[in-house]
N, C-alpha and C positions, 0 to 999 in steps of 0.2 A: 753174305752177298757182297764181298769186297773183291777188288781186283777182277772185275767181270770182263769176260771176253765178248765184245759186241760183234754183230748185232745180237740182241736178245729176242727170242720169240715167245709170245704168250699164246697159249692155245687152250680154249675153253672146252670143258667136257659137255657134250650135248646129251640130253636124255636122262640126267640125274636131277633129283630134287634140290640138291645143293648147287650153289653158284661157285663152281670150282674151276681153276685153271692152273696150268703148269708153265713155268718159265724155264726156258732152255737157252744155253749160250750157243755161240757159233759152232762149237764142236758137238752139239747135241747133248751136252751134259745138263742134267736137271739142277738148277740153282735154287728153285723154290717151288713148293706146291701150295697154292692158296685156296683156302676153304672159307666160304662165308656161311655163317649160320643163318638160315632162313627163319622167317616168322618171329623175329626179335624186334622189340620196340626200339632198341638201340642197335646200331651196326656192331657186329662182332666178327672180326676177321682173324683167322689163325694162319700163320705162314710156317709150313713145315720144311724140313731139309729135303724131303723127297716124297714121292707119291705113296710110299708105304707108311707115311706119317710116323717115322721112327723118332723124330726129335722136333720139338717146337722151337723155331728160331726167333720168331717175332709174333706179336699180337698188335692189332689195331682196334681201337675202340672209340666210338663217338662220345663226345663230352656233353651232348644235349639230346633231348628226346625228339626224334623225327623233325629236325630243324634243317632247312636247306642251307643255312649259313653255319652249320656246326663245324667244329674242328675235330680231327681224328688223330688221336694220340698213338705214337709208336712206342712199343716197349720191346726190349730184347728178351731172349729166353729166360733170363734171370729176373725179369720184371723191372729192369732199369729203364727209365725214360730216355729216349734218344731223339725226340722231336715230335713233329706233327705236321699234318697238311690241313689247311683251312680253305674252305670254299668261300669265295667272295660274294656271298649273298645275292643281292639284287643285280649286281653286275654280271652274274653268271646265268641270269635268266635267258638272255639272248646268246651270249658267247661265254663258254666255259672259262672261268678264271680261278686259279688256285694259288696258294702260297705255301711253300715248303719252309718250315721253321725249325731251327735247331733246338737242342735240349735246354738252352738258356733263353728261349723265346726270342731269338734273333732271326729276322727274315734272311734266308739264304738264296732261295730261288723262286721264280714265278713260273707258273704253267698257264698257257693260254691256248685256246683253240685257234687254229690258223684261219679257217674259213667257216663261219657258222652256217652259211647257206647250204653247205653239204649236208648238214644234219636236217635242215628244213626239207630239202629235196628228198632225202632218204625217207622222211616221215610221210610226205605227200605221195610219192610213188609207191610206198609200202602199202597204201590203202587201195591201190588199183588191183583188181583181181588178176591172178596169174602173174602179171608183171611184178607185183609186190614181192613175189617169192624170190626174185633175182636181185633185190636191192643190195644184198651182201656183196655182189660182184660189180655194182655200179658206183657206189658212193663210199668214199674212204676218208673220214675225218682225220686230221693231223693235229697233234698237240706239240707245242714247242716249250721246252724248259730253258729259261734264260737265267743268267746270273745277275748280280746287282749292277753289272756294267752293260746290261741289255744284250749280251752275247748269247746266242743259242748254243746250248751245251749238248742237249740230246733232243731227238725227235721221236715221237711215238705216233705210228700210223696204222690204221686199220687196214688189213690185207684182204684181197678178194677171197671171200668164203661165204658159204651159206650160214645164216643166223649170226653173222658178225662174230665168228668164233676165233679169228686169228688176228694178232697184232704184232707189230715189229718195232723194236726200240733200237735206234741207231745213234751212235756216238758222233757228235759233230766237232766238239773241242774237248780237250782233257778236263776231267771233273776235278774241281778244287778240293783240297783238303780230304781226299778219300771219302767223299760224301756219297759214294755209290749206293750204300744201303738206304740212306734217307731218300734219295731220289727214286730208287726202285719202289720203296714202300709207298711213297706219295703217288706214283703213277699206277701202282696196283690198286690203290683205293680209288683213284680217278677213274680207271677203267670200269670198276664195279658200279660206281655212281653214274657215269655217263652212259654206260650200256643200258642201264635201267631206264634212263631218260629217253632213250631212242637213238 
């Protein structure tokens, strides 16, 4: 997942038992197929090169049991650690906040929810009969990835779709040090966690 062509589109599969989605670049080329193992006490994510699951490129695993402040470690297909994403515990209860950390435990990027009220309105309207069915077309949370200079690097935004199954990742500034894969892995984990929260 290096030298990516933005924007990247994430599309969830609906109607399967697994929590799966595909990441495609601007040319429609599949850059990753993400599969989450359900019914696990610890998060277990596998990222394949394509939908045929011909090659495992990365894995993501939680370092704690069902803890809302857990970190999620990234490994490449050879099992080499390449970093992690950490959810900022209590500060993420109202507004999603994550940190993307490199393989040497150095903070590289921060991820924050742009407007937490969007998620609140989505949850409230979602409880209204009939109208709740259309919330996927009404409310679209956005997440900003910023570097250590507080510059927005990429934006992840939910797209109008039923069941919140489409997301778009847009490049705002060039990514430092070829960190494409670490940012992508962090945002893939964020999508799975935040989508479950509503």
